[in-house]
N, C-alpha and C positions, 0 to 999 in steps of 0.2 A: 274426894277433894279435887281431883283432876277435873271432873265435870263441873264442879262448882265454880271453877275459874272462868268458865265460858258462860255462866248463867246470865250475867248482866248483858254482854253483847248479843246473846241469842234472844233475850227478852226485847232488847232495843231493836234488833233486826226484825222481829216478828211484827213490831208496830210500825214498820216503814210503809205498809200499804202497797208494796210492789208486787209484781207477779211472782217473784221468788225471793224471799228475804235471805235465803242462803247465798244467792248470787250477790246480794248487797254485801254480805259479810266476806265473801271471797274477793270482792273488789278491794275491800280494805286490807285483806290479807296480802293481796298482790302488791298494793302500794307499800305496805310495811316491808315486804321482802325486797322490793326494789330499793327502798330507802336504806335498808340494812346493808346491802351489798355495795352501795355507793357512799356509805358513811365511813366511820373510823375502821370498820372491819377490813376495808380494802388494804390497810397497812398491816393487818394481822397475818403473820406467817402461816398459821394453821388454816385460815380462811383462804389465803392465796393458793395453798396446796390443793384444797378442795376445788377451787375455781379451775386450776390448771388441769385437774383430773376429770372433772365433771362438766364445768362450764354452764352454759345456758342453752335452752332451745332457741330457735331463730326468733320467735315472737318476743322472747324476753331479752335477747341481745338488743333487739330494736327498742324495747321498752326502756332499757338502760340508757341507750343513746338519747332517746326522746326526753329523758329526765333532765337533760341539760347539765350534766356533771361530767364534762369531757375528761378531766384528769383521772378520775376513778376508772372510767371505761378504758382509757388509754393504758393505765397500769395493768388492768386485768387482761386487756386484749393483747398486750405485748407478751406477757408470759404464757398466756393460753395459746397464742399463735406459735410461739417457740416450741411449746410442748407438742402441739399438733404436727409441726414440721418434723420433729424428732420421730413421732409415731409414723409419719408418712414415708420416712426414709427408705425402709425396706420395700414398701409397696411401689414407691416411685422408681426404685431400681428395677423392680420386676417389670413395670410398665415400659420402661425404656429398652429393656432387653428381650421383650416378647418376640417369639417367632411362631407364626402360624395362628390361625383364628382361635383354636382351642385354648392355647396358652394365653392369648390376649384376653379372651373372655374370662378366664380364671383370674387374671390380674385385675381386670376391671371390677369383677365381683368382690375381690378383696378390698379394693378401694371403696366401693359402695358400703361394705360392711363396716369398715373403719370409720368412715364419716358418720354413719348412722349411730355408731357407738359413742361418737363424740357429741352428738345431739341428745343422746339419751341421758337421763340422770340430772336434768336441769335443776340447779340449786333453788331457783325461785319456785319451780313446780313442786319440788320436794317439800319446801316449807309450806306451800299452799295445801299440799295433800295432807300434811299433818294437822293443819288448822281445820280443814274440811272434815276430817275424821272426828275431831273433837266437837265441832259444831253439830254434826249429825247425831253423834252419841248423846250430846247434851239435849238436843231437841227431843229425842226419844225418851231420855231419862226424865225430863221435865213433864212430858206428856203423862207419864205414869205416876210421878211423884207429886205434882202440883196441879190441883184442880183449876186454879186461876189461869195457869199457862194453857191448860187443855181447852178452856173456854175461849181464850184469845185465838188459839190455833184454829178452832172450829169456825171462827168468823174471819179468818185471814183469807188471802187469795191463793193459798197453796204454794206450789213450787213449779219451777221449770221441770220438764219431763225427766231430764237427766238427774237432777237432785231429788226428785220424787222417788225414782227407782233406787238411787243410792241410799236414801233414807230407809227404804223398806228392807234393803239387804243388811245395812249396818244395825238396824234396830233388833235384829234377831239375837244379837249377843248382849243386848241391854234390857229389853222389855220382857217381862214375864208373860203378860197377856198379849203375846205376839200376834195371834190371829185377830184379836179385837183391834189392835193397833193398825194392822194392815187394812182391815175393812174400813176403819174410820178415816184414815189418811187417804185411802182410795176414794171414798165418798167425797171428801173435800176436793180432791184433785179433779175428779170427773165433773163435779158441779162447776168448777171454774173453767174447765176445758169447754164445757157447753156455753158458759157465759162469753168467753173470748171468741168462740165460734160465732155466736150471735152478733157480737160487736164488729168482727171483721166483715161479716156478711153485710151488715148495715152500712159499713164504710164503702163497700163496693157499690151499693145501691145509690149512695149519695153522689156518685159521679154521673148518674144518668140524668138527662135533661128534665125528665118529668118530676124529679125530686129536688130540683133547684129551689132553694129557699127554705127547705125543710130543716128541722133541728138535727144537729149531728148527735145529740144525746151522749156527749162525752166520747164519741168514737173517732175523733180527729186523729188520734195517734194509735188506733187499733192495730195498724200494720206493724208498728214497732213493738207493741206489747204482745202481739201474736208470735213474733219471732222470739221475744224474750221467753215466752211460755214454752215454745217448742224446743229451743236449743240453749237457753240461758244466755247470759251476757258476757261470759268469759270462757276462755279455753277450759274445757271440762277436765278436771283432775279425778281420776278414778281412785276412790278410797278403798276399793274392795280387795 
């Protein structure tokens, strides 16, 4: 039942025609998570406790600001900063009282570790991670259970390299014919890595004077799609 909940979005994503439909789904997941934390949840005490403890990674703090909902960001920022200052108190005291390089280095290290712990556990990343796991599991499940999905996947453009790798790992706990799945998905992926390689090469040739006036053959945006294929279009969330 849990996998059935993601059946429709995964089918819809597969039909997007992009270099990685999982990237498309994760873009939606990110938008939903940002909207959630700037909606009514900002007044929910339980949510505020989680925000104060975990907060957001730098990129998602900025995404919250860019969503143009200043009141919600201000409310969360106010209590998150207050919590951070409380956690900093002991470290700040140690930094002010240091004597000698060794003691100073120890205090600076403690500060670095504290701030790193505040960046870890981003609530938006956590929501996205859960969605990613379900999308990957559903993709593997549908490949095995529905011939129609499998046929559509075979003629898709595959995945970015990060989501391709993540899918192969996650599929081990979903697919019975795991070795067959890995071979088939890899064949799809390598086919489209070759295609995008040819397209980006042709794009480089189109900047040469002797090729002026020749057809681009749909490669005008090959540089953008090559980057999409190599690294995806969003911060990679590890589901493993």
